[in-house]
N, C-alpha and C positions, 0 to 999 in steps of 0.2 A: 596765539601765535608767541614765538619768543624771539627777542631782538639782540642785534648784536650792534656794537660800534663801529661807525665807518669815520675815520678821521682823514679829510685831505690836508696834508702837512703843509702843500704849496702848490700854487698853479699860475700858469701865466697865458694869458689868453695870446701871446706871440707863440710861434713854434718853441717847444720848451718840454718841459719836465712836469709831471703829476705826480706829487708824492703821496700815496696813500698808506694807513693801516688799518686791517680790519682786526678787532680784537672782540674776545667771547666776552661772557658776563663777568668773568674774573678780572677781564683787563689783559689777558693774554692773547698774543697773536695767535690768529687762525686763519688756515686757506679758505677761500671764497672764489666764487664764479665772477669775472669782471667783463662787461660788455662797454665799450665807449663809443658813443654815436655825437654825430656833427650837430651842426645848428640845423641841417636840414632832416635830423632823423635817422641819415644813413650812416651805417656800421662802418667805423674806422679800423683797419686792422692794425693790430697791434703786433711789434715786432719781438724779435728774439730780445731779451733771455726768457721771455715768459714762455709757456707751456699752452698750446691750444687745446682747448676740450675736445676736439675731435679734428683732425687736420682736413678731411672733407667738408666739415660744416662749419666755417670761420662764425656763423652768425650765434652759435651757441657760447662763443668768447673763451676766455684763457684764466689759466688758474693762477690766483693772485697768493702767493705763499704768506699770506700774514702782515708784510709789508712790501713794499717794491715801489720803483720808479719806474713811471711810464712814459717814453716820448709820445708828445702829441704835436701834430699840425698845426698851424695858426687857426684862431675863430675859436668861437664858443663850443661847449661838449656838453655832454651828458654822462657821468659814470653811473652805471647799473651794476649792484654789486650784490650777488645772491648767495646764500649758503644753503640753502635746501626748503624742502616743502615745511618744516617746523620754523622757519624763519619768515619775517619778512622782507621783501626785496628791498634795497634802498637805491634811491636814485638822487643824483647831486646834479645841479648845476653848475660848470665850471669855467667861469670867466674871470679873467683878472685874477689878483693875488687875493686867496682865499683861505680860512682856517676856521674851521666849524666841526663840532661832533654830532654825531647822528647816531642816535640811539632807538 
């Protein structure tokens, strides 16, 4: 399986913004599927301007166009990022301020 980089640029445990960048092997921003789950594992609906994968199936997530800021409700979350079957999905726990590179 191939890898990609997921960089949570900043996050806050209070209602706020999660700033993400998804990079390919060469470091260029690439589109990916994003799902956000709350502390109980329930899907968090992400608001505009992100494009849903399918309007009738929110559990499929939204399109993250390489970089993006996601408004989040209060509490801990898990961000799940997928690029396709040839890549490993990445999950990161988001609680408080984090800066981390996932490859």
